[in-house]
C-alpha positions as CSV (number, residue, x, y, z in Angstrom):
1,X,-233.6,100.9,21.8
2,X,-234.2,101.4,25.4
3,X,-236.5,98.3,27.1
4,X,-238.1,98.4,30.8
5,X,-238.8,95.1,32.1
6,X,-240.8,95.4,35.5
7,X,-241.2,92.6,38.1
8,X,-243.7,92.7,40.8
9,X,-243.1,90.7,44.3
10,X,-244.3,90.7,47.7
11,X,-242.4,92.3,50.0
12,X,-239.9,90.6,52.0
13,X,-239.8,87.2,49.8
14,X,-236.3,88.0,48.4
15,X,-233.1,89.0,49.8
16,X,-231.2,92.2,48.0
17,X,-228.5,89.2,47.1
18,X,-231.4,87.7,45.4
19,X,-232.8,90.6,43.7
20,X,-229.7,91.5,42.3
21,X,-229.6,87.8,40.9
22,X,-232.8,87.9,39.2
23,X,-231.8,91.3,37.7
24,X,-228.9,90.1,36.5
25,X,-230.3,86.6,35.1
26,X,-233.5,88.5,33.4
27,X,-230.8,91.0,31.7
28,X,-229.0,88.3,30.5
29,X,-232.0,85.9,29.2
30,X,-233.4,89.4,27.3
31,X,-230.1,89.5,25.9
32,X,-230.0,86.4,24.6
33,X,-232.8,86.5,22.3
34,X,-232.6,90.5,21.4
35,X,-228.9,90.8,21.2
36,X,-226.1,93.0,23.3
37,X,-226.7,95.9,21.6
38,X,-230.5,96.0,23.0
39,X,-229.3,94.3,26.3
40,X,-227.0,97.3,27.1
41,X,-229.9,99.4,26.9
42,X,-232.2,97.6,29.2
43,X,-233.7,98.5,32.5
44,X,-234.8,95.6,34.9
45,X,-237.1,97.0,38.2
46,X,-238.4,94.9,40.7
47,X,-241.0,96.1,42.6
48,X,-241.9,95.3,46.4
49,X,-245.9,95.1,46.5
50,X,-247.2,95.2,50.3
51,X,-247.9,91.7,52.0
52,X,-251.6,91.6,51.5
53,X,-252.1,93.6,48.5
54,X,-251.7,90.9,46.5
55,X,-254.4,89.0,44.7
56,X,-254.3,85.7,42.8
57,X,-257.0,83.6,41.9
58,X,-259.4,85.5,44.4
59,X,-257.2,85.1,47.2
60,X,-255.2,87.6,48.9
61,X,-251.5,86.6,49.6
62,X,-249.1,87.7,51.9
63,X,-245.4,87.1,52.6
64,X,-246.1,84.4,54.6
65,X,-248.3,82.7,51.9
66,X,-245.3,83.4,48.6
67,X,-242.1,82.2,51.2
68,X,-244.5,79.2,52.4
69,X,-244.4,78.8,48.3
70,X,-240.7,79.2,48.0
71,X,-240.1,76.3,50.6
72,X,-241.8,74.0,48.3
73,X,-240.3,74.8,46.0
């Protein structure tokens, strides 16, 4: 059974290496619940949204905002 997991993040917040780690970790977490057979057919896609094109609680978020959030932990 193919499964698709889509993740949306603001552009420029995660490095290529971090995105690869997210893909591996999400795939494994899904497989831990769904089983190895389903995990083998799982596709994880990371979509980068342009800075300023994301709204949260009525506010426009930018890459700088997201990087500040990461700095705060």
